[in-house]
N, C-alpha and C positions, 0 to 999 in steps of 0.2 A: 237874645236867643243863645248866644255863646254861654252865658252863665247857666241858663236852663239846661243846656246840653251837658255841661260839666257836672251839675248837681245830679242829673239823672243818669249819668254815664254808667255807674255800677249796675243799675237796673237794666239798662239797654244792653250792656255787655252780657249780663246773665241771660237775658232773653235770646240774644243772638247765639250764644254758646249752646243753649238747650235746643234751639231750632235746628242748628247745623248738626249737632250730634245725633238728634233724632232722625233727621233727614238722611244723614250718612248711613246710619244703621238700616233704615228702610231701603235705601238704594242698594247697599251691598247685599241685602237679603233677596233681592230680585234679580235672577239671572239675566233677564232681558234688558236690565238697566246697567249691566256690567259689560263693557265692550273690550274684549281682549284683542290686543294687536301687537305687531312686531315691527322691525326696522323697515319692512317692505310696504307697510301701510301708511296712508297719507290722510291728514285731516285739515280742514280749514274751519276755524271758529269765528263767527261774526255774532255780534250782539247789538241790540238796540237799533234796529232799522227804523222802527216807528213808522211803518208804512201807513199813509193816510189816504185821503180821497182826492189828492192832486189839487187841492185848493191852496190858498195862501197859508193856511195853518199846517200844511203837510211838510214837516221838517225833512222827510225822506226825499221828496221830489227833486231838490237840487242835486242830490248825489245818486239819483236813480241809475243813470248810465254808468257811473263808476261801479256800482254794485253789479249791474248787468254784465259788464265786461269782466269783472272778477269771477262771476259765476261761470261764464264761458271758459275762462282760463282754467279753473279748477275742474270743471266737468271734462274738458279735453284731456286733462292729466289724471283723471280717475281718482280725485280726492273724495273723501267723505265729507259732506257739509253738515255742520252742527250749528243750528241757530239757537243762541243762548238766552232767549227771552226778549220780550218787548219787540217781537218781530212786526206785529201789527198794532196800530194805535187804537185799541178798543176802549180806551178811556174817552178820547175825544169823539170818536166815530161810533155811533150807536149801532148802525147797520153794517156788518162786515161786507155785504154785497157791494157797497160803494168802494171799499178798498180793493176787493177782488177785481172789480171792473177797471179801476184806475191803474192797477199794476199787474194786469193779466199776464203780460209777457215775462215778468219776473217770476211769477208762479209757474209758468210753463217751464222755465229753465230749472227751477227748484224741483219740479216733478221729474225731470230727467235723471236726477240723482236717485230718486226714490223708486221709480217704476221701470218695468221692463219695456222695451220698444213696443209700439202698438202693432197689432196684426193689420195687414193692408186692407182686409175685408171689413174690419171694424175698428177704425182708429180712435173712436171715443171710449173704448173699453180698455182700461189699463190695469195691469196687475203689479202688485208690490214685488220688488226683487227679493230673491231668497236671502240675499245679504244686502239690505237697502243701504244706499249711500247718503241717506238724509235722516237726521234726527232733529227734533224740536223740543226745546224747553219752554215753559211759560215763565213770564216775569210778572211784575206788578201791573204793568199796563195791558197785559193780556191774561190776567189771572183768572178770567172766566173760563179759560181752557183747562183748568184743573178738573172741569166737568167733562167726562167722556161724551156726554150728549151734545155739548156745545162744539166739541171737536168734530163729531160726526156731522153735525149740521153745517158747520163752516168749511171744513177742509176735505172731507172725503169726496165730495163732488162740487163742481161749480155749475151754475146755470149760465149757459152761453146764449146771449140775446139773439144773435143772428141765426143760430141754429134752433132756437126755441126749445131747448132741452138741456138736461143735466149731462155732464161728461165727468168721467173719473178724473180726480186730481191727485189726492193722496189716500187711496183706499186703505182702510184699516189702520191708519196712522194713529199712534198714541202720543200724546204730548206729556212729557214728564216734568217733574220739579227738579230732579237731579239725575245725573249720570256719572258713572265711573269709567274712565279710560284706564285700563290695566295694561301697562307696557311690560312685555316679556322679552328677554334677550339673554341667551347663554345661561339659563338657569336662574337669572336674576329678574326681579320685577319691581314695579312701582305703580301705585294707584294715584291718579289725578282726579280729584273730585270736581265735577262741573255743576254749578248752580248759577242762577241769574245774579244773585247778590243782594236782594232786598230782604232776605230772611232775617227775622228778628227786629226789623225796623218798625217803630211805632206807626208812622203814617202810611208807609208803603206796604206793610204786611198785615198788621193787626187791624188797622183802620183803612184798609184799601178802598172800602166803599165811600168813605169820606173824601179820599183823594180823587176818586172817580168823579164825584159830584163837583169838586173844586175845579178839576181840569176841564170837564165837559161844559160846565155852565158859567165858569168865571174866566179861567185862563184861556180856553179855546176862543171865545168871542173877542177877548182883548187882543189875542194874537192875530185873529182873522181881520178885525175891523180897525184896530188901533195900530197894529204893526209892532207890538212890543217884541223885543228880542228874547229868544228862548233862553231862560236862565240856566238850562242844563248844558249849554255850550261852554265847555271848559276853557277859560282864558289861560289857565296853567295846567297843561295836560298831565303833568306828573305830580300835581299837588295832592297831598294827603291831609284831609281834615282830621286834626288831632282827636276830635270828639265825635267823628262821624262814623258812618257804616263801614267805610274801608278800614278804619283803625280797629274796629271791633273784629272784623273778619281776619285782619292780619294777626291780631293777638291770638285768635283761635287757631290759626294755622301753625303759629309758633308753638303754642301749648300742646297741640295734638300731633305735632310733627307731620303735618298733612299738606301735600301739594293741593292747591285749590285754584281753579280758573273760573272767573265770573265776568260780568259786565256791570250793568245797572248805573254806575256813577258817570259813565261816559269818559272817565279818566283812565287812559291806558297806563298799565304798570307791568314791569317785567323785572323780577328779582334776579340777582346773581346766585349761583349755587351756595356761596358762602354766607348769604344773608340769613338772618334768623327766621324770617317769615317767608315761606315760599308761596306768595300770593301773586297770581297773575290776573291782569284785567285786559280784556280785548280792546277796550275803548268803545267806539260806537261807529255807526254808519251815518251819523248826522253831524259830524264835524264840519266846520266851514270848508267846503271844497275838497274834502278828503274823507275816506273811510279807513278804519284800522281793524286788524284782526290778528289772530294767532295761527300760525302754520305749524303743523307737526309732520315731519317726514324724515326718512333716513335715521330714525332714532334720535332726532333733535327737535327742539322747539324754538320758534322765532317770532318776533313781532314785526308785522308788515303794514305798509300803508299804500293805498291806491289813491292817485290824485291826477288832476289835469296839469300837464307841464309842457313847456315849449321844447320841441326836439332840438338838440344842439346843432344838427347839421343845417336845418332850414327854418327853424323857428315855428314850425307847424305844431299846433297844440295836439297832444295825444294823451291817452291814458297810460300812466306809468306806475309800475309796481316798485316800491322801494322797501328794502329791509331796514327797519328802524333799529332793531337790536339783533345782532348777529346770532345765528343758531347756537344753542347750548345743548350738550348731550342730556337727554332726559334722565338717565341714571346718575348724572352728577348731582341731582337734587335728592338723591336717597341718602338718608342718614342712618347709621347703625346705632340703634338704641337698645 
């Protein structure tokens, strides 16, 4: 496999470069996909939740409460939540209703970022905020959401069994392939390009339908009934595959002098301003006993982790937020070319 990757690397690099360049142009040309913000704005970026049906093959289920606690924390502090793709495991789970039922409380909290508070006389009708605090990208495992019709059917309303009716969840939500966060401060600015990170990959982009068949009908049953360990769990969280998708994206960011934030690989990555490639990776929400994400606030960017840990005073287990990489000023990543 390594030899094949080496031999095909020039082609896969070219494919990734063209996909990213085209997507960046399309994103920059769409005003609703360019989010302008300043030092007073706050964002939390999570990727690769892979919410499933709460069965043994649901990789999200063990970390569900970590994510729920993190959502409460960021909602209370008025962060904007951006989910960077693969939020729901639509490869393994054919019917999204099973995911919506299994993790309804998570979706309720996500809705609070997006919707205005309900009217007391009609709590099931919700309206999108004028400045919504929630954005969603699609990845390879929920690539079906590149279709607006799929998004409308799955996310605009949920059927609530005990009420016997549909209720508003994310009305008028659009799911994008890319976003641009445009930071502005004191007459200076910097664009951060947000994608899931599968762009240009043979198996996960161009042959996604084959990947779906493999995951749904081969890997899913093996994980469910045999108990095989998820191969996407990174034993080396900062490892970069020399011939893999991360390397291709890193080379593109260096060549284009472009800050890029993605997920997909489940390997967190946080560059220093002096690094050649300004490639950030959020990690994932399916690490063993932990989730990682990227925080943006006060004009800085940082990598954080949420995990269960014993409290020092009495040993009681509690959810703890840890800053893995100290905040760096966003504008420190701007290069004059």
